[in-house]
N, C-alpha and C positions, 0 to 999 in steps of 0.2 A: 648890729645884728641883734635881733630879738628872737629867742626860742620860745615856742608855745607848745601847748598840748597838740597832738595830731588833730588836724582839721580846724584849728582855731585861728590860724594865722590870717586868713582872708577877712574874717570878721573884725579882728583887732586892727588890721591894716586899714580897713574901711573907717573905723573909728578915728584912727590917727589922721587919715587923709581929711576927714571932716573938720578936724581942728585947724588944719591948714597953717598958713604962714604966721598967723598971730601967735602960735605956740612954738614957732621956729621949725616947723616941719615943711620942707619943700615937697616931699612925696615919699611914697613907699612902694616896695615890690614884695608881694607875698607868695610863698609857696604853700605847702601843706602845714608845716610846723615851724617855718622860719620867715622872719620879716627883715628886709633891708630898708632902713630909713636914711634920708639925707637931710642935712640942715638947710634951711632957707638962707638967702643972702643976709649977712649981718649977724648970723648966729653961728656959734661954734658947735662942734660935736658935743662938748661938755654941756653947753646950754640945752641942746636937744635931749641929751641923756637925762639931765636934771628935770626937764619939763615932763618927760615920759614917766620918770619915777614919781613925781608929784601926782600925775594923773592917776596912776594905778595904786597909789597909797590912800586915795580918798575912799571913805566908806560910802557904800551905795545904799 
């Protein structure tokens, strides 16, 4: 589960979905301020967690 600012979950989930299986993300479901993600086959929850942390630690 990922918690976001209100209204941001759909945008962030779309970003995660665009990365797809290459980053270990099978898919996501977004509400208003919460995202549920599930790892792709061959990836663990920890792999997915680490990939998401790396993604959001990058400077834009």
